Each structure stands twice: as C-alpha cells, then as structure tokens.
C-alpha positions as CSV (number, residue, x, y, z in Angstrom):
1,M,-14.5,-35.5,33.4
2,N,-15.6,-38.7,31.7
3,A,-19.2,-39.5,30.5
4,K,-20.1,-41.5,33.6
5,E,-19.1,-38.6,35.9
6,R,-21.0,-36.1,33.9
7,L,-24.1,-38.2,33.8
8,E,-23.9,-38.9,37.5
9,K,-23.8,-35.2,38.2
10,V,-27.1,-34.8,36.3
11,I,-28.7,-37.7,38.2
12,D,-27.5,-36.2,41.6
13,N,-29.0,-32.9,40.5
14,I,-32.3,-34.4,39.7
15,E,-32.3,-36.1,43.1
16,K,-32.3,-32.7,44.8
17,V,-36.0,-32.5,43.6
18,I,-37.1,-36.1,43.0
19,I,-36.3,-38.3,46.0
20,G,-35.8,-42.0,45.9
21,K,-36.3,-42.4,42.1
22,R,-32.7,-42.6,40.9
23,D,-33.5,-45.6,38.7
24,I,-36.3,-43.6,37.0
25,A,-33.9,-40.7,36.4
26,E,-31.4,-43.1,34.9
27,L,-34.0,-44.5,32.5
28,C,-35.0,-41.0,31.4
29,I,-31.4,-40.2,30.7
30,V,-30.9,-43.5,28.8
31,A,-33.8,-42.6,26.6
32,M,-32.5,-39.1,26.0
33,L,-29.0,-40.3,25.1
34,S,-30.6,-42.8,22.7
35,H,-32.5,-40.0,20.9
36,G,-35.6,-41.8,22.2
37,H,-38.7,-40.8,24.1
38,V,-40.5,-42.0,27.3
39,L,-44.1,-42.8,28.0
40,L,-44.6,-42.4,31.8
41,E,-47.8,-44.1,33.0
42,D,-48.7,-43.3,36.6
43,V,-51.2,-41.7,38.9
44,P,-51.3,-37.9,39.4
45,G,-49.1,-36.3,42.1
46,V,-46.0,-38.6,42.1
47,G,-43.7,-36.0,40.5
48,K,-43.8,-36.6,36.8
49,T,-43.8,-33.0,35.8
50,M,-41.1,-32.2,38.4
51,L,-38.9,-35.0,37.0
52,V,-39.0,-33.5,33.5
53,R,-38.4,-30.0,34.7
54,A,-35.5,-31.1,36.8
55,L,-34.0,-32.9,33.9
56,A,-34.4,-29.9,31.6
57,K,-32.8,-27.5,34.2
58,S,-29.9,-29.9,34.8
59,V,-28.8,-29.9,31.2
60,G,-29.7,-26.2,30.5
61,A,-32.4,-27.2,28.0
62,D,-35.4,-25.3,26.8
63,F,-38.5,-26.8,28.5
64,K,-42.0,-26.8,27.1
65,R,-45.2,-28.3,28.6
66,I,-48.2,-29.2,26.5
67,Q,-51.5,-30.0,28.4
68,F,-53.4,-32.4,26.1
69,T,-57.2,-31.9,26.1
70,P,-60.0,-33.2,23.9
71,D,-60.2,-29.8,22.0
72,L,-56.4,-29.5,21.3
73,L,-55.6,-29.1,17.6
74,P,-52.5,-30.3,15.8
75,S,-51.7,-26.6,15.1
76,D,-51.7,-26.0,18.8
77,V,-48.8,-28.4,19.1
78,I,-46.6,-27.9,16.0
79,G,-47.5,-24.2,15.2
80,V,-49.3,-22.3,12.5
81,S,-48.6,-19.9,9.6
82,I,-50.3,-16.5,10.1
83,Y,-50.9,-14.0,7.3
84,N,-49.5,-10.6,7.9
85,P,-51.3,-8.0,5.8
86,K,-48.5,-5.5,6.2
87,D,-46.0,-7.4,4.1
88,M,-48.7,-9.7,2.5
89,E,-46.8,-12.8,3.6
90,F,-47.4,-15.8,5.9
91,H,-45.2,-16.0,9.0
92,F,-44.7,-19.2,10.9
93,R,-45.5,-19.1,14.6
94,P,-43.9,-22.1,16.2
95,G,-45.8,-24.3,18.6
96,P,-44.5,-25.7,21.9
97,I,-43.1,-28.7,20.2
98,M,-40.2,-26.5,19.0
99,G,-38.2,-27.0,22.2
100,N,-35.5,-29.3,23.6
101,I,-37.4,-31.2,26.4
102,I,-41.2,-31.5,26.0
103,L,-43.7,-32.7,28.6
104,A,-46.8,-34.1,26.8
105,D,-49.1,-34.2,29.8
106,E,-52.0,-36.7,29.6
107,I,-51.4,-37.5,25.9
108,N,-54.3,-40.0,25.9
109,R,-56.8,-37.2,26.6
110,T,-56.6,-35.7,23.1
111,S,-57.8,-36.9,19.8
112,P,-55.8,-39.4,17.6
113,K,-55.3,-36.6,15.0
114,T,-53.5,-34.4,17.6
115,Q,-51.7,-37.4,19.0
116,S,-50.3,-38.2,15.6
117,S,-49.0,-34.7,15.1
118,L,-46.8,-35.1,18.2
119,L,-45.7,-38.6,17.3
120,E,-44.7,-37.5,13.8
121,A,-42.4,-34.9,15.3
122,M,-41.0,-37.5,17.7
123,E,-40.2,-39.9,14.8
124,E,-38.7,-37.3,12.4
125,A,-37.5,-34.6,14.7
126,S,-39.1,-32.1,12.3
127,V,-42.5,-30.5,11.5
128,T,-44.0,-29.7,8.2
129,I,-46.2,-26.6,7.8
130,D,-47.7,-25.7,4.3
131,G,-45.2,-28.0,2.6
132,V,-42.2,-26.5,4.4
133,T,-40.2,-28.9,6.7
134,M,-38.5,-27.3,9.7
135,Q,-36.1,-29.2,12.0
136,I,-36.8,-29.2,15.7
137,P,-33.8,-28.0,17.8
138,K,-31.4,-30.6,19.1
139,P,-31.4,-32.3,21.6
140,F,-35.1,-33.2,21.4
141,F,-36.7,-35.4,24.1
142,V,-40.4,-36.0,24.8
143,M,-41.8,-37.4,27.9
144,A,-45.5,-38.2,27.6
145,T,-47.7,-39.0,30.6
146,Q,-51.0,-40.9,30.9
147,N,-53.2,-41.7,33.8
148,P,-53.8,-45.5,34.1
149,I,-56.8,-45.0,36.4
150,E,-59.2,-42.7,34.5
151,Y,-60.5,-44.0,31.2
152,E,-63.5,-41.8,30.6
153,G,-62.9,-39.2,27.8
154,T,-59.6,-40.7,26.8
155,Y,-58.2,-41.9,23.5
156,P,-55.8,-44.8,24.1
157,L,-52.7,-44.8,22.0
158,P,-52.8,-47.4,19.2
159,E,-50.1,-50.0,19.0
160,A,-48.3,-48.3,16.1
161,Q,-48.0,-45.1,18.1
162,L,-46.9,-46.8,21.3
163,D,-44.1,-48.4,19.3
164,R,-42.6,-44.9,18.8
165,F,-41.7,-44.6,22.5
166,L,-38.4,-46.1,23.4
167,L,-39.3,-46.8,27.1
168,K,-42.5,-47.1,29.1
169,I,-41.9,-46.6,32.8
170,K,-43.8,-46.1,36.1
171,M,-42.6,-44.0,39.0
172,G,-44.7,-45.4,41.8
173,Y,-45.3,-44.0,45.2
174,P,-42.4,-43.0,47.5
175,T,-41.7,-44.9,50.7
176,S,-42.9,-43.3,54.0
177,K,-39.4,-42.1,54.7
178,E,-39.0,-40.6,51.3
179,E,-42.4,-38.9,51.5
180,M,-41.4,-37.3,54.8
181,E,-38.2,-35.9,53.1
182,V,-40.4,-34.5,50.3
183,L,-42.5,-32.6,53.0
184,N,-39.4,-31.3,54.7
185,R,-37.9,-30.0,51.5
186,A,-41.2,-28.4,50.4
187,Q,-41.8,-26.7,53.7
188,V,-39.3,-23.9,53.1
189,A,-39.2,-23.5,49.3
190,A,-39.8,-25.4,46.1
191,P,-36.5,-27.2,45.4
192,I,-37.0,-27.0,41.6
193,E,-36.6,-23.2,41.7
194,E,-33.0,-23.5,43.1
195,L,-31.9,-26.0,40.5
196,T,-29.1,-25.0,38.1
197,S,-27.6,-26.7,35.1
198,V,-24.6,-29.1,35.7
199,I,-23.8,-29.8,32.1
200,S,-24.4,-27.8,28.9
201,L,-26.5,-28.7,25.8
202,E,-23.2,-29.1,23.9
203,E,-22.0,-31.7,26.4
204,L,-25.3,-33.5,26.1
205,L,-25.0,-33.7,22.3
206,E,-21.5,-35.0,22.7
207,L,-22.7,-37.7,25.0
208,Q,-25.4,-38.7,22.5
209,S,-22.7,-39.1,19.9
210,Q,-20.6,-41.3,22.2
211,V,-23.5,-43.7,22.6
212,R,-23.0,-44.8,19.0
213,T,-19.4,-45.8,19.8
214,I,-20.5,-48.3,22.5
215,K,-19.7,-51.8,21.2
216,V,-22.4,-54.4,20.8
217,D,-21.0,-57.8,20.2
218,E,-22.7,-60.1,17.7
219,T,-23.7,-62.5,20.4
220,I,-25.5,-59.6,22.2
221,Q,-27.3,-58.7,19.0
222,S,-28.3,-62.3,18.5
223,Y,-29.6,-62.4,22.2
224,I,-31.7,-59.3,21.5
225,V,-33.2,-60.8,18.3
226,D,-33.9,-64.1,20.2
227,L,-35.8,-62.2,22.9
228,S,-37.8,-60.3,20.4
229,R,-38.7,-63.4,18.4
230,Q,-39.8,-65.2,21.5
231,T,-42.4,-62.6,22.1
232,R,-43.9,-63.2,18.7
233,Q,-44.1,-67.0,19.3
234,D,-45.7,-67.0,22.8
235,A,-49.2,-68.5,22.8
236,Y,-50.6,-65.6,25.0
237,V,-49.2,-62.9,22.7
238,Y,-51.4,-61.3,20.0
239,L,-48.7,-58.8,18.8
240,G,-45.0,-59.3,19.7
241,V,-42.0,-57.0,19.6
242,S,-41.2,-55.6,16.1
243,P,-37.7,-55.1,14.6
244,R,-38.0,-51.5,15.7
245,G,-38.3,-52.8,19.3
246,S,-35.1,-54.8,18.8
247,I,-33.3,-51.7,17.6
248,A,-34.7,-49.8,20.6
249,L,-33.4,-52.4,23.1
250,M,-30.0,-52.3,21.5
251,K,-29.8,-48.5,21.5
252,A,-31.0,-48.3,25.1
253,S,-28.5,-50.9,26.1
254,Q,-25.7,-48.8,24.5
255,A,-26.8,-45.7,26.4
256,Y,-27.1,-47.6,29.7
257,A,-23.6,-49.0,29.2
258,L,-22.3,-45.4,28.7
259,L,-24.1,-44.4,31.9
260,K,-22.4,-47.1,33.8
261,G,-18.9,-46.1,32.5
262,R,-18.4,-49.0,30.0
263,D,-17.7,-49.0,26.3
264,Y,-19.5,-52.3,25.7
265,V,-22.9,-53.8,26.3
266,T,-23.4,-56.8,28.6
267,P,-26.3,-59.3,28.7
268,D,-27.2,-57.8,32.1
269,D,-27.9,-54.4,30.4
270,V,-30.2,-56.1,27.9
271,Q,-32.1,-58.0,30.7
272,Y,-32.6,-55.0,32.8
273,L,-33.9,-52.8,30.0
274,A,-36.1,-55.5,28.3
275,K,-39.1,-55.0,30.5
276,F,-39.1,-51.2,29.9
277,V,-38.6,-51.6,26.1
278,F,-41.0,-54.5,25.6
279,G,-43.7,-53.6,28.1
280,H,-45.8,-51.4,25.8
281,R,-44.9,-53.3,22.6
282,I,-46.5,-56.7,23.6
283,M,-50.2,-57.0,23.1
284,L,-51.9,-60.0,24.8
285,R,-54.7,-62.2,23.7
286,S,-58.0,-62.3,25.6
287,E,-57.0,-65.7,26.9
288,A,-54.1,-64.1,28.8
289,R,-56.6,-61.8,30.7
290,Y,-58.8,-64.7,31.5
291,D,-55.8,-66.6,33.0
292,G,-54.5,-63.5,34.8
293,I,-51.3,-63.4,32.8
294,T,-49.6,-60.0,32.5
295,V,-47.0,-58.5,30.1
296,E,-44.5,-58.4,32.9
297,E,-44.9,-62.2,33.5
298,I,-44.5,-62.9,29.8
299,T,-41.3,-60.8,29.6
300,E,-39.9,-62.5,32.8
301,R,-40.7,-65.9,31.4
302,I,-39.0,-65.1,28.0
303,L,-35.9,-63.8,29.8
304,A,-35.7,-66.9,31.9
305,K,-35.9,-69.4,29.1
306,T,-33.8,-67.6,26.5
307,H,-30.1,-68.6,26.3
308,V,-27.8,-65.9,27.7
309,P,-24.5,-65.4,25.9
310,V,-21.4,-65.9,28.0
311,K,-18.3,-63.7,27.8
312,R,-16.0,-64.5,25.0
313,L,-12.5,-65.6,25.9
314,V,-9.7,-63.6,24.3
315,G,-8.2,-65.4,21.3
316,K,-11.2,-67.8,21.1
C-alpha cells in the first residue's frame, strides 16, 4: 500500500465522524506530516475536538486535551518535579503536553506565560524542567483552537507566536444536508467511540520521513520566495511573511504532494496552501481596515499578480 492509499484510509476514517470536511482533514494531515501544528479558529460546536480525537484514533496515537483557562500555569502544561521524602529525590510528573496529539482548547484564554510554555514545546519538541531537557514522544502534533467571537478575558497570540503554527484554518458550519447526517449518526451512538486505527504510529513516522524526499524544483522555490516577498512590499501590509513562513509553505506543499500521490511539488500545491500558511502571518495596517481590505484579499491579489512557473521541458 503506497503513501496516498494509506493517507486516504485515514481521511476516510475521519469522515465517519466529521461529515463534509474532507479538505479540513487533509490540511490537518498535511500539517502533521510536515512536523507542523494547526491553529483552528472557529465558533464552538462545529466539531473541532471531534476532529482531533478522530485523527488521533485513526493513527493509534496518544491523545491529550488541555483546556486553557486564565489560571492555568506553565507547570500544568509541561509537568512538574515533585519531591519524594522517602528517597529524598525529585521525580518528574509529566504534564499533558507529553503526548502524540494534543488539543490546546481555547489557547487565547490563558496568560502569555502559559501560552509560551506550549509554543516552546511546539518549536523544540521538548520540555525543560529544572535544567533537564526531555524529548516529547514522536509523532508530536498540536491543534490549538480559539474562538473568534468572544474577546473578553482573552490574550490574543502575538505575531511571533502565531508564526509557530504551520497552518491556520477554519471549519465553518456544515450544509443543511450534512447537518441532517450528523443528527442521524448521533441518534443511535457517538461515532467516535466506534473508531479504530487504520495505520500505526510507525507507519505515520515513515510517512513523515517520506515528505522530505518530495522534490521541490528551484523554480518552485523561487515562486514561494516571490510570494513571500510580495507580502512584505504591499502598501496595506504592516508585517509580511517571514522566511520561516516560506519554509512552512514549502514543507506543507511537499506533504500535500505526498497526500496526492506525487513525488514532486506543483505551483497548484503552493497556490492552494498559500492562504492557509500566510493567513495568520500577514498583519495589516490600519488603512486596510478603513478601506475594508482583508488578509484573504491581499493573498489572492498577490497570487494573481505573481508570475507562475511553467513546467520545464525534458532536456531544456
């Protein structure tokens, strides 16, 4: 069974629980294959938690959920060393971050200090307690959620921390037909309880290593750089996409190509993923808000005006 077939099995399994969101499931898998993380911004009740649980069950991963609140401490996330008077030594008690797939629910409701403890683990895939660094088990994937409606008592993620997320996506409401199907499935039993793994963690790690073998032509790399540089030069943009964002778009494109059964990246891959990679990395000037300009419009305009590389002819 090749990579595409195995990944499609995972997506089909997720769709037993999450209806009509195949593209969202694909994006989550793209992030996980790229060793990246996802920021999911949407209203409550659209299936964010179920999506992460279904993904974890589909790959046989250890799932942990952290509910972020204003009084949450960094030690509640990464763990703490506790003194044992019997042997007169400190013993590390790991926090919920020490898992494979982590749901960081409502990350913007906790203090910046606690937010940074999670984001440090995301960046380094390790935690440091009392000067001792411990690796987080692989694979390691974080999906953080935030509610775009309620702003009271929240701590918006600063730009430098937003940049740590590979993709920012929105689920959106289901269609009327899809919502009817949700009701029908939930009437008898919770579909998530019947879900079983379709690939192993070892297979997932193998797929992650395959992503690095996906070819990215020099013309594609140049296209990615051009797109990123255009965001820094737009008159409406206060802060454009950093080189880390360029790397993120390339890695995501490699994973997406693997998902589609190819061993090379195309301009279409880059164009499709650009809005998910760039969306949370572009900060607009106040003039943009006055003129009603959105980040999505900026991204679409840049994609439209940037030269797209054409396929090279063999021998040319």
